[in-house]
Backbone bond lengths (Angstrom), bond angles and torsions (degrees), N, CA, C in turn:
res aa  C-N    CA-C-N  psi(-1)  N-CA   C-N-CA  omega(-1)  CA-C   N-CA-C  phi
1 M - - - 1.459 - - 1.521 109.54 -
2 K 1.327 117.73 130.79 1.445 122.11 -178.57 1.518 110.61 -77.00
3 K 1.317 115.11 151.05 1.447 119.42 176.80 1.524 110.16 -77.22
4 N 1.313 116.11 152.36 1.453 122.36 178.05 1.518 109.14 -73.86
5 S 1.351 117.74 127.96 1.455 121.68 -176.80 1.529 112.01 -66.94
6 M 1.349 117.45 -10.63 1.455 120.91 179.09 1.530 111.92 -84.27
7 K 1.304 118.00 -0.83 1.457 121.05 177.61 1.532 109.95 -63.54
8 T 1.320 116.17 153.42 1.462 120.05 -174.78 1.531 112.27 -105.31
9 F 1.332 114.74 146.62 1.459 122.77 177.37 1.525 108.74 -118.46
10 S 1.317 116.78 134.67 1.464 121.69 171.04 1.516 108.56 -124.21
11 A 1.335 116.06 140.43 1.460 120.87 178.57 1.518 110.16 -96.65
12 L 1.318 116.01 139.69 1.459 122.67 175.54 1.520 108.34 -122.43
13 I 1.331 116.54 123.26 1.462 121.58 178.04 1.528 107.99 -114.52
14 P 1.333 118.06 104.09 1.469 119.94 177.73 1.531 110.23 -74.87
15 L 1.320 117.05 127.73 1.466 121.72 179.39 1.523 109.04 -133.20
16 R 1.308 117.03 121.36 1.458 120.08 173.53 1.524 108.27 -121.27
17 I 1.305 116.07 158.09 1.459 120.19 -174.49 1.523 112.02 -82.48
18 G 1.332 116.89 -25.81 1.454 120.32 -175.89 1.518 112.88 -77.89
19 S 1.331 116.03 139.04 1.465 122.36 175.35 1.519 107.50 -163.19
20 K 1.312 116.57 126.45 1.466 119.98 -175.25 1.529 112.39 -82.98
21 G 1.320 116.82 -44.21 1.461 119.80 -176.05 1.522 113.12 -68.77
22 I 1.342 116.18 -46.01 1.458 122.61 -179.86 1.524 107.16 -129.32
23 P 1.334 119.00 108.57 1.469 121.36 -175.96 1.530 112.74 -55.99
24 K 1.326 115.54 136.07 1.463 122.82 179.41 1.536 111.51 48.49
25 K 1.307 114.64 44.02 1.465 121.34 -173.23 1.522 113.36 -54.40
26 N 1.319 117.87 -42.73 1.462 120.38 -172.50 1.522 113.99 -64.72
27 I 1.349 116.93 -23.38 1.472 118.81 179.00 1.528 112.20 -113.04
28 K 1.309 117.40 2.82 1.471 121.12 176.13 1.530 108.88 -69.80
29 K 1.320 116.64 139.20 1.463 120.03 -177.41 1.522 111.77 -75.42
30 I 1.340 114.19 136.19 1.456 122.06 174.54 1.527 107.32 -135.26
31 A 1.313 116.72 124.58 1.472 122.30 -175.92 1.530 110.89 53.04
32 G 1.333 116.01 38.89 1.454 120.79 172.37 1.511 117.11 89.83
33 K 1.335 117.87 -2.94 1.465 120.58 -179.80 1.521 109.88 -133.34
34 P 1.340 117.04 152.16 1.469 118.12 171.79 1.529 109.62 -56.81
35 L 1.311 116.39 143.39 1.465 120.17 -175.76 1.521 112.84 -49.58
36 F 1.337 117.22 -46.45 1.461 119.87 -175.41 1.520 113.06 -63.90
37 E 1.339 117.04 -25.34 1.462 119.82 -174.04 1.530 112.24 -65.46
38 W 1.330 117.52 -29.10 1.470 119.55 -178.36 1.531 111.06 -63.07
39 V 1.324 117.29 -46.99 1.470 118.62 -179.90 1.522 111.01 -76.35
40 L 1.331 116.52 -31.75 1.457 119.39 178.57 1.526 110.59 -62.25
41 R 1.332 117.05 -44.11 1.468 121.04 178.82 1.529 111.06 -64.58
42 A 1.322 117.00 -37.33 1.469 120.66 178.32 1.520 110.23 -63.48
43 A 1.325 116.46 -42.29 1.472 120.71 179.95 1.525 111.08 -66.87
44 L 1.332 116.69 -42.25 1.472 120.43 -179.99 1.523 111.61 -63.80
45 A 1.326 116.49 -32.71 1.467 120.64 -177.40 1.526 112.85 -81.81
46 S 1.328 117.16 -15.34 1.462 120.33 -176.70 1.523 112.14 -63.13
47 E 1.321 115.87 136.06 1.462 121.30 179.34 1.524 112.02 -72.64
48 H 1.322 117.48 -18.36 1.467 120.74 -175.08 1.522 113.53 -99.22
49 I 1.323 117.63 -21.91 1.457 120.54 -175.02 1.523 110.03 -87.97
50 D 1.324 115.84 123.66 1.466 121.88 -174.30 1.525 112.94 -86.37
51 E 1.326 116.91 -37.80 1.459 121.65 -179.41 1.519 109.32 -140.85
52 V 1.334 115.67 152.19 1.459 121.23 177.68 1.523 108.68 -122.74
53 F 1.336 115.79 128.97 1.458 122.24 -179.82 1.527 109.53 -120.17
54 V 1.319 115.58 144.96 1.459 122.00 171.34 1.521 107.60 -115.77
55 S 1.325 116.24 131.16 1.465 121.38 176.53 1.520 108.15 -108.03
56 T 1.330 116.83 120.39 1.462 119.80 -178.96 1.522 111.21 -152.71
57 E 1.331 114.90 154.95 1.464 122.19 174.15 1.523 111.12 -99.82
58 S 1.344 116.61 -6.02 1.459 121.94 -168.00 1.530 113.11 -100.45
59 A 1.331 116.02 125.69 1.466 120.58 175.39 1.528 110.11 -65.73
60 E 1.318 117.33 -33.14 1.466 121.08 179.21 1.525 111.13 -64.95
61 I 1.328 116.27 -41.19 1.464 119.89 177.61 1.521 110.16 -69.05
62 M 1.323 116.80 -40.58 1.474 119.80 177.37 1.527 110.85 -55.73
63 R 1.334 116.11 -45.13 1.468 120.14 -179.99 1.517 110.85 -63.85
64 A 1.329 117.33 -39.40 1.465 121.14 -179.48 1.524 111.32 -65.45
65 V 1.329 116.36 -39.27 1.469 120.66 178.54 1.524 110.34 -69.41
66 E 1.313 116.83 -46.24 1.461 120.82 -179.09 1.517 112.10 -63.99
67 A 1.329 117.13 -30.68 1.463 121.27 -178.52 1.523 112.18 -64.57
68 L 1.317 117.09 -22.73 1.465 120.28 178.61 1.523 111.73 -71.78
69 G 1.324 117.22 -25.39 1.455 121.26 177.83 1.514 114.41 62.11
70 V 1.326 116.75 40.43 1.472 119.87 -175.60 1.530 112.81 -111.93
71 G 1.319 117.47 8.38 1.463 119.70 174.56 1.510 115.65 79.34
72 V 1.336 116.84 19.24 1.460 119.55 176.45 1.524 109.16 -73.23
73 K 1.340 116.39 138.63 1.461 120.90 -179.10 1.527 109.61 -91.52
74 I 1.322 115.44 136.44 1.458 120.71 -176.75 1.524 110.39 -105.87
75 I 1.319 115.04 130.78 1.461 122.03 174.80 1.526 107.42 -106.56
76 Q 1.334 116.41 119.05 1.459 120.25 -179.66 1.523 108.97 -77.15
77 R 1.303 114.57 115.75 1.461 121.02 -175.57 1.530 110.91 -91.24
78 P 1.328 118.40 137.54 1.469 120.25 175.13 1.523 110.47 -59.72
79 V 1.311 116.44 144.80 1.464 121.52 -177.53 1.531 111.05 -57.52
80 Q 1.322 117.24 -35.14 1.467 119.91 -178.38 1.525 112.66 -67.67
81 L 1.329 116.70 -14.61 1.465 119.63 176.26 1.529 111.32 -97.86
82 A 1.333 116.83 14.93 1.462 120.56 -179.59 1.525 112.37 -124.07
83 D 1.343 116.58 11.16 1.465 117.75 178.87 1.523 110.03 -92.04
84 D 1.321 116.26 -178.16 1.462 121.16 -175.72 1.528 113.44 -69.84
85 F 1.334 116.69 -11.69 1.461 119.99 -175.05 1.533 112.94 -102.86
86 A 1.327 116.70 -10.16 1.469 120.08 -178.99 1.519 109.97 -74.16
87 S 1.321 116.34 135.01 1.465 120.49 179.94 1.525 110.30 -85.52
88 T 1.327 114.64 156.48 1.466 119.32 175.36 1.515 109.88 -61.94
89 E 1.330 117.62 -37.50 1.469 121.08 178.21 1.524 111.55 -58.35
90 A 1.338 116.94 -40.34 1.460 120.05 179.66 1.527 110.84 -62.36
91 V 1.322 116.28 -39.04 1.471 121.44 177.73 1.525 110.30 -67.69
92 M 1.314 116.95 -41.25 1.461 121.48 178.85 1.523 111.08 -63.22
93 L 1.328 116.17 -45.27 1.470 120.46 -178.59 1.526 111.10 -65.77
94 H 1.322 116.87 -37.50 1.459 120.29 176.26 1.525 110.19 -62.54
95 A 1.327 116.78 -41.21 1.464 121.65 -177.92 1.527 111.84 -69.28
96 L 1.318 117.30 -29.86 1.466 120.69 -177.85 1.522 112.66 -56.70
97 D 1.321 117.07 -30.33 1.468 120.03 179.60 1.524 111.90 -66.61
98 K 1.343 116.36 -19.01 1.472 120.94 -177.33 1.524 112.52 -107.16
99 I 1.334 116.81 -5.33 1.460 120.75 -173.37 1.526 110.30 -119.17
100 A 1.313 116.28 120.75 1.467 120.86 176.96 1.525 108.06 -103.15
101 S 1.309 116.17 89.55 1.462 121.12 -176.37 1.517 109.29 -150.22
102 D 1.329 116.23 149.17 1.464 119.87 -179.87 1.521 111.91 -69.10
103 Y 1.342 115.77 -38.41 1.462 120.40 -175.67 1.520 110.46 -130.66
104 L 1.314 115.66 138.60 1.459 122.01 179.33 1.525 109.04 -107.43
105 V 1.328 116.43 123.83 1.461 122.47 177.37 1.528 107.07 -104.13
106 T 1.316 116.58 102.53 1.458 121.26 -177.80 1.520 109.15 -91.50
107 I 1.337 115.83 119.37 1.464 122.25 -172.82 1.518 109.94 -115.71
108 Q 1.336 116.23 133.16 1.455 120.98 178.70 1.531 110.07 -90.63
109 A 1.328 116.15 127.07 1.466 120.54 -179.65 1.521 112.26 -63.07
110 T 1.328 116.69 -22.34 1.465 120.94 -178.27 1.521 112.78 -79.39
111 S 1.336 116.49 15.05 1.476 121.53 176.69 1.529 109.45 -122.13
112 P 1.355 117.99 64.51 1.461 120.45 -175.54 1.523 114.57 -68.11
113 L 1.326 117.91 -9.10 1.460 120.81 177.34 1.527 111.81 -83.48
114 L 1.318 116.79 -3.04 1.461 121.57 174.85 1.525 109.70 -63.73
115 T 1.323 117.33 139.38 1.463 121.09 -179.29 1.527 111.35 -121.15
116 Q 1.315 114.16 165.00 1.467 120.88 173.89 1.526 110.52 -56.02
117 L 1.330 116.63 -40.91 1.463 120.17 -177.65 1.524 111.46 -63.66
118 D 1.332 116.84 -37.31 1.468 119.36 176.23 1.524 110.41 -57.88
119 L 1.321 116.25 -46.83 1.463 120.51 -178.51 1.523 111.44 -67.17
120 D 1.333 116.81 -41.71 1.460 120.03 179.95 1.524 111.73 -64.48
121 Y 1.327 116.69 -46.60 1.466 120.04 179.92 1.523 110.73 -64.02
122 A 1.331 116.50 -41.06 1.470 119.94 -177.62 1.519 111.20 -66.49
123 C 1.331 117.43 -43.80 1.466 120.25 179.34 1.524 110.97 -64.74
124 A 1.334 116.59 -41.21 1.461 120.40 178.64 1.527 110.62 -64.48
125 Q 1.335 116.31 -42.32 1.467 121.30 178.41 1.521 110.25 -63.40
126 F 1.321 116.05 -42.16 1.460 122.56 -179.69 1.531 111.05 -58.56
127 I 1.325 116.16 -45.79 1.459 121.10 178.82 1.518 111.03 -67.57
128 Q 1.321 116.26 -46.50 1.469 120.86 -176.28 1.526 111.87 -62.65
129 D 1.336 116.39 -41.48 1.468 120.10 -176.43 1.525 112.81 -83.86
130 G 1.327 117.55 -10.27 1.459 120.21 179.84 1.503 114.05 67.71
131 D 1.354 116.76 33.86 1.459 120.05 -178.89 1.525 111.34 -78.79
132 D 1.328 115.60 165.66 1.456 122.21 177.31 1.525 111.58 -99.98
133 S 1.319 116.18 -24.89 1.464 121.33 177.55 1.526 107.88 -155.32
134 L 1.335 115.33 166.52 1.467 119.81 -175.95 1.512 108.82 -153.48
135 L 1.331 116.07 147.88 1.460 121.70 176.57 1.522 109.67 -128.36
136 S 1.319 115.80 156.61 1.463 120.77 174.31 1.524 108.42 -96.05
137 A 1.323 115.98 146.79 1.463 120.01 -176.11 1.525 110.21 -151.97
138 V 1.319 115.47 165.53 1.463 121.68 173.29 1.522 107.94 -122.07
139 R 1.316 114.71 154.43 1.465 119.38 179.16 1.533 108.74 -96.76
140 M 1.313 115.91 116.63 1.454 121.79 179.57 1.517 110.41 -103.58
141 K 1.312 116.32 123.46 1.463 120.34 177.46 1.525 108.55 -96.71
142 R 1.319 113.86 68.52 1.458 122.25 178.07 1.520 108.09 -126.73
143 F 1.313 115.89 147.22 1.465 120.35 179.56 1.529 108.68 -88.62
144 L 1.314 116.47 118.15 1.459 122.12 -173.55 1.528 111.69 -100.15
145 W 1.342 114.63 142.48 1.464 121.33 -179.75 1.521 110.11 -132.70
146 S 1.327 116.03 150.80 1.460 121.05 173.16 1.524 108.42 -83.83
147 E 1.335 115.91 166.06 1.463 119.78 177.84 1.524 111.97 -64.99
148 E 1.323 115.47 -20.31 1.476 119.70 179.00 1.525 112.59 -85.15
149 G 1.341 117.09 4.93 1.461 120.15 179.30 1.509 113.28 80.68
150 R 1.329 117.33 29.55 1.460 121.28 179.48 1.528 109.54 -108.25
151 P 1.347 117.73 126.85 1.471 119.84 178.69 1.525 109.97 -66.51
152 L 1.333 116.63 137.17 1.461 120.98 -175.40 1.513 114.12 -102.75
153 N 1.322 117.76 -25.56 1.467 117.59 -174.07 1.534 114.02 -138.01
154 Y 1.352 117.15 17.07 1.467 118.91 174.63 1.523 109.52 -164.50
155 N 1.313 115.26 167.16 1.463 122.19 178.66 1.526 108.71 -103.89
156 P 1.332 119.13 112.42 1.465 121.16 -178.33 1.528 113.52 -57.98
157 Q 1.339 116.78 -25.80 1.462 119.79 -179.31 1.524 112.60 -73.43
158 T 1.330 115.69 -20.04 1.470 120.06 176.78 1.526 108.30 -130.22
159 R 1.345 115.18 53.29 1.466 121.73 -175.64 1.530 110.16 -55.92
160 P 1.344 117.89 118.99 1.465 120.22 -176.38 1.528 112.17 -79.70
161 R 1.323 115.65 155.01 1.455 120.40 170.43 1.530 107.74 -70.64
162 R 1.336 116.58 152.78 1.470 119.74 -176.96 1.520 111.05 -56.18
163 Q 1.362 116.54 -41.63 1.467 119.07 -177.05 1.528 112.55 -68.78
164 D 1.329 116.46 -16.99 1.464 119.97 178.96 1.530 112.43 -102.57
165 F 1.331 116.55 -3.90 1.461 121.51 -174.66 1.526 109.71 -87.65
166 H 1.326 116.56 125.94 1.465 121.21 -177.68 1.523 111.87 -72.09
167 G 1.321 117.53 -27.65 1.453 121.31 178.25 1.521 113.34 82.36
168 T 1.324 115.29 -171.44 1.459 122.54 -177.05 1.526 109.62 -131.55
169 L 1.313 116.93 135.75 1.459 120.81 177.63 1.530 109.50 -84.73
170 I 1.349 115.58 130.70 1.459 121.96 -178.02 1.522 108.84 -127.39
171 E 1.328 117.04 133.62 1.464 120.19 177.14 1.526 110.25 -56.00
172 N 1.338 116.24 133.72 1.464 119.19 173.20 1.526 111.90 -105.03
173 G 1.334 117.20 -4.04 1.458 121.13 174.77 1.507 115.66 72.16
174 A 1.345 118.21 11.80 1.472 120.15 -177.77 1.521 111.35 -65.98
175 F 1.348 116.46 -47.94 1.463 118.89 179.22 1.525 110.63 -160.85
176 Y 1.332 113.82 162.20 1.456 122.41 177.53 1.522 108.14 -137.22
177 I 1.307 116.99 144.74 1.463 121.31 172.02 1.525 107.50 -112.58
178 S 1.323 115.56 129.83 1.465 120.60 -178.51 1.518 110.10 -129.27
179 D 1.318 116.11 137.57 1.455 120.83 169.76 1.530 106.69 -67.44
180 S 1.330 117.13 122.51 1.463 120.50 -173.33 1.527 112.65 -59.59
181 T 1.323 116.50 -40.38 1.467 119.83 -179.55 1.523 111.16 -66.27
182 L 1.330 116.67 -45.31 1.462 120.50 -179.67 1.523 111.46 -69.84
183 L 1.337 117.10 -32.82 1.462 120.38 175.25 1.522 110.03 -61.03
184 A 1.315 116.99 -44.90 1.461 120.92 179.17 1.528 111.32 -64.77
185 E 1.333 116.52 -35.94 1.464 120.40 -177.70 1.527 112.16 -76.22
186 T 1.337 116.72 -45.16 1.466 121.15 -174.14 1.516 113.14 -90.71
187 K 1.345 115.80 -21.20 1.464 122.74 -177.12 1.528 112.17 59.82
188 T 1.331 115.45 30.81 1.461 120.81 175.45 1.515 109.03 -139.68
189 R 1.330 116.37 144.90 1.470 120.36 -173.64 1.525 113.16 -70.27
190 L 1.319 117.34 -27.04 1.463 121.37 -179.76 1.517 108.74 -112.73
191 H 1.329 116.59 125.09 1.460 121.53 -173.12 1.521 109.36 -156.85
192 G 1.318 115.44 159.57 1.462 120.67 176.80 1.521 112.15 60.64
193 S 1.317 115.52 -139.22 1.466 121.73 177.40 1.525 108.43 -79.07
194 I 1.348 117.09 120.44 1.466 121.94 -172.65 1.531 110.86 -107.35
195 G 1.322 115.96 125.33 1.457 121.85 175.54 1.520 110.87 -98.99
196 I 1.331 116.02 165.22 1.468 121.75 179.97 1.524 109.39 -131.92
197 H 1.322 116.40 129.68 1.461 121.50 172.61 1.524 108.01 -105.84
198 E 1.322 117.03 120.22 1.459 121.26 -176.72 1.528 110.93 -87.55
199 M 1.324 115.65 131.97 1.458 122.66 179.20 1.529 110.04 -118.10
200 P 1.342 117.99 165.27 1.475 120.96 -179.80 1.530 112.10 -59.76
201 E 1.319 116.10 152.52 1.459 121.41 -174.49 1.526 112.36 -61.42
202 D 1.344 118.17 -31.20 1.464 118.87 -177.01 1.533 112.56 -70.09
203 T 1.329 117.31 -12.30 1.463 119.56 177.96 1.526 112.27 -78.06
204 F 1.321 116.98 1.68 1.464 120.92 178.69 1.532 111.60 -82.91
205 I 1.326 117.06 -13.05 1.470 120.93 -177.73 1.528 110.00 -62.69
206 E 1.331 116.70 130.62 1.456 121.62 179.24 1.527 109.52 -102.38
207 L 1.331 116.04 135.28 1.459 121.37 -177.58 1.527 110.27 -86.60
208 D 1.321 116.17 75.26 1.455 121.07 -178.12 1.526 113.26 -108.65
209 A 1.339 116.96 -17.78 1.458 120.84 -175.91 1.533 109.50 -142.25
210 P 1.341 117.67 159.77 1.471 120.79 179.56 1.532 113.65 -54.29
211 A 1.330 117.46 -34.78 1.465 119.83 179.34 1.528 111.05 -65.06
212 D 1.335 117.40 -37.93 1.466 121.56 176.36 1.527 109.60 -63.05
213 W 1.316 115.53 -41.56 1.465 121.69 -178.65 1.533 110.77 -58.98
214 L 1.326 115.75 -47.51 1.462 120.71 -178.25 1.528 111.11 -64.33
215 L 1.323 116.39 -37.60 1.460 120.39 -179.28 1.523 111.14 -67.45
216 V 1.329 116.86 -45.90 1.469 120.67 179.72 1.524 110.09 -66.19
217 E 1.318 117.21 -39.32 1.465 120.55 178.23 1.524 110.40 -60.80
218 Q 1.317 116.47 -39.74 1.461 120.54 177.73 1.527 110.95 -63.53
219 I 1.317 117.59 -41.45 1.461 120.97 179.28 1.521 110.54 -64.37
220 I 1.356 116.73 -42.99 1.465 120.22 178.67 1.520 110.54 -60.64
221 N 1.329 116.40 -46.60 1.465 119.41 -178.94 1.522 112.41 -63.89
222 E 1.330 116.69 -35.49 1.471 119.85 176.79 1.517 110.71 -66.21
223 R 1.325 116.28 -40.34 1.467 119.80 177.04 1.529 110.86 -62.22
224 L 1.324 115.79 -43.46 1.460 120.28 -178.87 1.515 111.51 -64.19
225 S 1.335 116.83 -38.71 1.468 120.05 -179.76 1.532 111.75 -69.02
226 H 1.337 116.05 -34.11 1.461 119.36 178.47 1.527 111.48 -72.58
227 A 1.352 115.80 -29.70 1.454 120.24 -178.91 1.526 112.25 -80.33
228 A 1.319 116.04 -18.47 1.479 120.30 -176.97 1.529 112.06 -70.25
């Protein structure tokens, strides 16, 4: 059974001030904007997302979000949900009490290469396919092995050429779509029938070190120059 296209989507962007690899990463400027602003703008521009929420424990982040003047709603997160041990699910479940929406789109600020089109296509696909949850992923054309020396995604006896190799889909952590009711019931972001939205391979880069930062900034600037 297909989902009703009148269902509502709300975006949740978890932002905390702590970061070990890159201090205050979520509000550090990349390509001229605070890191979080790239995904926030993508969510605001999406044709399917009705409201955008930021969950944070930090007054500094609250001020940075409010300074944009774009009407994003802020959810004050308990400090215990902002340490290194708090799960994303715990943050999502806390936010559910403040969000009245059929579907929750949880977006990671550390994925600034995410675009409005990614969100629009994913939400449309989610509705069309009648899924209960969805994840974003990239297709990696790499041959994977277990520690025991067992091939995981190809047959070495018929090793395919790269152009003929279908590859493997790997979560890139950019965003997840969850049915709000099932999220509350299962307490996990992925549940029921799970869909996948495929994104470009360069969106797999994780912003954990200064070198990652410079690489992603270069990609953003190249995109901006091509769009000009």
